C-alpha positions in Angstrom: 0.1 10.2 -45.7 3.0 12.7 -45.2 2.8 14.3 -41.8 4.6 17.4 -40.4 7.0 16.8 -37.5 5.3 17.0 -34.1 6.1 20.1 -32.1 7.8 18.9 -28.9 6.5 21.2 -26.1 8.7 19.6 -23.5 11.7 21.1 -25.4 10.7 24.5 -24.0 9.2 23.5 -20.7 10.3 20.1 -19.3 8.1 20.5 -16.2 4.8 21.1 -17.8 2.6 18.1 -17.2 -0.8 19.3 -18.5 -1.4 21.0 -21.8 -3.7 20.9 -24.9 -3.1 19.9 -28.5 -4.9 19.4 -31.8 -5.6 15.9 -33.3 -3.8 15.1 -36.5 -4.9 11.4 -36.8 -6.4 8.5 -34.9 -6.2 4.9 -36.0 -6.3 1.3 -34.9 -3.7 -1.1 -36.2 -4.2 -4.8 -37.1 -2.6 -5.7 -33.8 -5.3 -3.8 -32.0 -3.0 -1.0 -30.9 -4.7 2.4 -31.0 -2.5 5.3 -32.2 -3.1 9.0 -31.6 -1.0 11.7 -33.5 -1.1 15.3 -32.4 0.2 18.6 -33.8 2.2 19.1 -30.5 2.8 17.1 -27.4 4.3 17.2 -23.9 4.8 13.4 -23.9 8.4 12.4 -24.2 8.8 9.4 -26.6 11.2 6.6 -25.8 14.7 7.5 -27.0 18.1 8.9 -26.0 18.4 6.3 -23.3 15.2 7.5 -21.6 11.8 5.6 -21.3 8.6 7.0 -22.7 6.2 9.1 -20.7 2.8 7.6 -19.9 -0.5 9.3 -18.9 -3.9 10.1 -20.4 -5.4 12.2 -23.2 -9.0 13.4 -22.7 -11.6 15.5 -24.5 -12.3 17.6 -21.5 -10.1 20.0 -19.5 -10.6 18.1 -16.2 -9.2 14.6 -16.2 -11.3 13.4 -13.2 -14.6 14.5 -14.8 -13.8 12.9 -18.2 -15.6 9.7 -19.0 -13.6 9.3 -22.2 -9.9 8.8 -21.8 -7.1 7.7 -24.1 -4.7 5.9 -21.8 -1.1 6.5 -23.1 0.9 3.3 -22.6 3.9 4.0 -24.9 5.2 6.9 -27.0 7.5 6.6 -30.0 8.9 9.1 -32.6 9.1 8.0 -36.2 10.7 10.5 -38.7 9.9 13.3 -36.3 6.2 12.4 -35.9 5.3 11.3 -32.3 3.0 8.3 -32.0 1.0 7.9 -28.8 0.0 4.3 -28.3 -2.7 3.1 -25.9 -6.3 2.4 -25.6 -9.6 4.2 -25.0 -11.5 3.6 -21.8 -15.3 3.4 -22.1 -15.2 4.2 -25.8 -18.6 2.8 -26.7 -17.4 2.7 -30.3 -17.0 6.5 -30.4 -13.3 6.7 -30.6 -13.2 8.0 -34.2 -15.7 10.8 -33.6 -14.1 11.8 -30.3 -10.7 12.1 -32.0 -11.6 13.5 -35.3 -9.0 15.6 -37.2 -8.7 19.1 -35.8 -10.4 18.4 -32.5 -8.8 19.9 -29.4 -7.7 17.4 -26.7 -6.1 17.7 -23.3 -2.8 16.0 -22.3 -1.9 14.8 -18.8 1.5 13.2 -18.2 2.0 10.8 -15.3 3.9 13.0 -12.8 5.6 10.3 -10.8 7.0 8.5 -13.9 8.1 11.8 -15.5 9.9 12.8 -12.3 11.6 9.4 -11.9 12.7 9.4 -15.6 14.0 13.0 -15.3 16.0 12.2 -12.1 17.6 9.2 -13.7 18.4 11.0 -16.9 19.9 14.0 -15.0 21.8 11.7 -12.7 23.4 10.0 -15.7 24.5 13.3 -17.2 25.7 14.6 -13.9 28.0 11.5 -13.6 29.2 12.2 -17.1 30.1 15.7 -16.1 32.0 14.4 -13.0 34.2 12.1 -15.0 36.9 14.7 -15.8 37.0 15.8 -12.1 38.0 12.3 -10.9 40.6 11.7 -13.5 38.5 9.7 -16.0 38.1 12.5 -18.6 40.0 10.5 -21.2 37.1 8.0 -21.6 34.8 8.9 -24.5 31.0 8.9 -23.8 29.1 6.5 -26.0 25.6 6.0 -24.6 23.4 6.1 -21.5 20.7 3.8 -20.3 18.5 5.8 -17.9 15.9 3.2 -17.1 14.9 2.2 -13.5 15.9 -1.5 -13.9 19.7 -0.8 -14.0 20.8 2.6 -15.2 24.3 3.2 -16.5 26.5 5.5 -18.6 28.9 3.9 -21.0 32.3 5.0 -22.3 34.8 3.9 -24.9 38.0 3.1 -23.2 39.1 1.2 -20.1 39.4 2.3 -16.5 42.5 0.9 -14.7 41.2 -2.2 -12.8 43.4 -1.3 -9.9 41.6 2.0 -9.6 38.0 0.9 -10.1 37.1 0.8 -6.4 38.7 4.2 -5.6 37.2 5.8 -8.7 33.7 4.5 -7.9 33.9 6.2 -4.5 35.4 9.4 -5.9 32.7 9.6 -8.6 29.9 9.1 -6.1 31.3 11.7 -3.7 31.8 14.2 -6.6 28.3 13.8 -7.9 26.6 14.0 -4.5 28.7 17.1 -3.7 27.3 18.8 -6.8 23.8 17.6 -5.8 24.1 19.1 -2.3 25.2 22.5 -3.9 22.4 22.5 -6.4 22.1 24.5 -9.6 19.4 25.4 -12.0 19.0 23.3 -15.2 18.9 25.2 -18.4 17.5 23.9 -21.7 17.2 25.8 -25.0 17.1 25.2 -28.8 20.0 27.3 -30.2 21.7 28.1 -33.5 24.6 25.9 -34.2 27.2 28.6 -33.4 25.6 29.5 -30.0 25.2 25.8 -29.2 28.8 25.1 -30.0 30.0 28.1 -27.8 27.9 27.1 -24.8 29.3 23.5 -25.1 32.9 24.6 -24.9 33.6 25.5 -28.5 32.6 22.4 -30.4 29.7 19.9 -30.9 29.8 16.2 -31.6 30.1 15.2 -35.3 26.6 13.8 -35.5 25.1 17.3 -35.0 24.6 18.8 -38.5 26.2 22.3 -38.9 23.0 23.7 -40.4 20.8 22.5 -37.5 19.5 24.2 -34.3 20.3 21.7 -31.6 18.7 21.6 -28.2 21.3 22.1 -25.4 21.0 21.2 -21.7 23.2 22.6 -18.9 23.1 21.3 -15.3 24.2 24.1 -13.1 27.8 25.1 -13.7 28.7 21.7 -15.4 29.5 21.7 -19.1 26.6 21.9 -21.5 25.7 19.1 -24.0 23.2 18.3 -26.8 20.2 16.5 -25.4 16.5 15.9 -26.4 15.3 14.5 -23.0 13.6 15.7 -19.9 15.5 16.7 -16.7 15.0 17.9 -13.2 14.5 21.6 -12.5 17.5 21.9 -10.2 20.5 19.5 -9.6 19.4 19.2 -6.0 16.2 17.5 -7.2 18.2 14.4 -8.1 18.4 14.0 -4.3 21.3 11.5 -4.3 23.3 9.1 -6.4 24.7 5.7 -5.6 27.5 4.5 -8.0 26.9 0.8 -7.5 29.7 -0.6 -9.7 32.1 0.1 -12.6 32.5 -2.7 -15.2 35.2 -2.8 -17.9 34.8 -5.2 -20.8 35.8 -5.4 -24.5 37.2 -1.9 -24.4 34.2 -0.3 -22.8 33.6 1.0 -19.3 30.1 1.0 -17.8 29.2 3.0 -14.7 26.1 1.7 -13.0 24.2 4.0 -10.7 20.9 3.9 -8.6 19.5 4.5 -5.2 16.1 2.7 -5.6 17.7 -0.7 -5.3 19.3 0.2 -2.0 16.1 1.6 -0.5 14.1 -1.4 -1.8 16.5 -3.8 0.0 16.1 -2.0 3.3 12.4 -1.9 2.8 12.2 -5.7 2.4 14.3 -6.0 5.5 11.8 -4.0 7.5 8.9 -6.2 6.1 10.4 -9.5 7.3 8.9 -9.1 10.8 5.4 -8.5 9.4 5.4 -11.7 7.4 6.5 -13.9 10.2 10.2 -14.0 9.3 11.5 -11.7 12.1 13.6 -14.5 13.7 16.0 -14.3 10.8 19.1 -12.2 11.5 20.2 -9.8 8.7 23.8 -10.4 7.6 24.3 -8.4 4.3 22.7 -6.8 1.3 23.8 -6.8 -2.4 22.1 -3.8 -4.0 23.6 -4.1 -7.5 21.6 -4.1 -10.7 22.9 -7.5 -11.8 21.1 -9.5 -9.1 20.2 -7.6 -5.9 19.4 -9.6 -2.7 19.3 -9.3 1.1 20.8 -12.1 3.1 19.8 -13.5 6.6 21.2 -16.0 9.0 18.6 -18.7 9.6 16.3 -20.9 7.5 12.8 -20.6 6.1 10.6 -23.7 6.1 10.9 -25.0 2.6 7.1 -25.6 2.6 6.5 -21.9 3.2 9.0 -20.4 0.7 6.4 -19.8 -2.1 3.8 -18.3 0.3 6.4 -16.1 2.1 7.7 -14.8 -1.2 4.2 -13.6 -2.1 3.5 -12.2 1.3 6.8 -10.3 1.4 6.2 -8.8 -2.0 2.7 -7.8 -1.1 3.8 -6.2 2.2 6.6 -4.2 0.5 4.4 -2.9 -2.3 1.7 -1.9 0.3 4.3 0.2 2.0 5.4 1.7 -1.3 1.8 2.6 -2.3 1.3 4.4 1.1 4.6 6.2 0.8 6.6 7.9 3.5 9.5 10.3 3.8 13.0 8.9 4.2 15.1 10.6 6.8 18.8 10.3 7.5 20.7 11.7 10.5 23.9 11.2 12.4 22.8 10.7 16.0 24.3 10.0 19.4 24.4 6.2 20.2 21.4 6.5 22.6 19.2 8.4 20.2 20.2 6.0 17.4 19.3 3.0 19.5 16.0 4.5 20.4 15.2 5.2 16.7 16.2 1.6 15.8 13.8 0.0 18.3 15.9 0.1 21.4 19.2 -1.5 20.3 21.9 -1.4 17.7 24.0 -4.2 16.2 27.1 -5.2 18.1 29.4 -3.9 15.4 28.3 -0.3 16.3 30.7 1.1 19.0 28.9 2.5 22.0 30.9 5.7 21.9 30.1 6.4 18.3 27.6 8.6 16.5 26.1 6.3 13.9 24.1 7.4 10.8 20.6 6.2 10.9 18.1 5.8 8.0 14.4 5.6 8.5 12.0 4.7 5.7 8.6 6.2 6.6 7.2 4.6 9.7 9.4 1.6 9.5 12.1 1.1 12.2 15.4 2.9 11.7 18.6 1.1 10.7 22.3 2.1 10.6 23.3 2.9 7.1 26.0 5.0 5.3 24.4 4.8 1.8 22.1 6.9 -0.3 18.4 6.4 -0.6 15.2 7.8 -2.3 13.5 10.8 -0.7 10.2 9.0 -0.3 9.3 5.3 -0.2 6.8 5.8 -3.1 9.8 6.6 -5.4 10.8 2.9 -5.2 7.7 2.5 -7.5 7.4 -1.3 -7.0 9.3 -4.4 -5.8 9.3 -7.9 -7.2 10.5 -10.7 -4.9 11.8 -13.1 -7.6 12.9 -15.9 -5.3 13.8 -17.0 -1.7 16.8 -19.3 -1.6 17.9 -21.3 1.5 21.4 -22.8 1.6 23.9 -23.6 4.4 22.0 -22.0 7.1 21.4 -18.8 5.2 18.4 -17.3 3.5 18.7 -15.0 0.5 15.8 -12.9 -0.7 16.3 -11.9 -4.3 14.4 -8.8 -5.6 14.2 -6.1 -8.2 12.5 -2.8 -8.7 9.9 -2.1 -11.4 9.7 0.7 -13.9 
């Protein structure tokens, strides 16, 4: 059956999370997957380096009152037709009649997932816009991976190994300066000529000259073709941490995130609650290729497995509750009070340290960037606890 391309409503309004649509087809595959195709959708399919939206599709206009829900687990686009994959809750064998062709249904996109995906996508593009300003404009963009488990932007060309550390810092400062200034995000489907003009006079070769490409512009940064979802304002990205720059086989990858940093600090605050408060924090490694927090002291080998589970449970309980993250430069005395009465010895008593506080957890000295709310970490998996040479390492990762 030949189907018309699905109208992508998020092209025009990226922040619309509730809408209605008309059913084109409903089917169940041999693998048990149920597929719903609509005339139009606000669900973003996986693609362009961005994960798919999730959410629900109902037959009533109020999601809480609906006893018949199609839970959207994945969204893919095939030849311009968007396929919503999932399952029906409490179908009672009525799925076909509820989703008959021509029936009106109501779409609800998961807000927290959409916002996270949009922030990561916009952050990647903002870093791309900053490359020229830090002297890396000769690198050619190839692709972006805007997923929570280790987002990066990739370029053809090599950064000078001697400059990698300095460029990492410059790039992070440049991006966070733009975030602090803010700027509205513009998106529109334009004729080729207008699109080319707004993008600086030319478009990539893969854009057909008889097409009407969708163009996105973050504040005053250069515009570019993009089919994904983004934040409303650059300031909504909140902050960016450029975790590392890796050069290999003629390619340069720039990794960024802030959830890993916040997750590491959250685990640190949970140690006391699971009976590991006697371990002394030494350092954290908040990089996508194997994040961990390290402590001086040893955990009883017999308790490693149970403590791993307790720590993960404690951290995810805090994430589900949420809590605003605050950051402030304080006098030594105020900082000590916020951190439970004392500060580490390496903090000079005549200094004004920067303190981070995740929700109701104790404050801690930190110069890095973090999420705006604990709930934005989404979830933490404690993969292992390793004890060696008087040190305990807690390895973790964040979920999608």
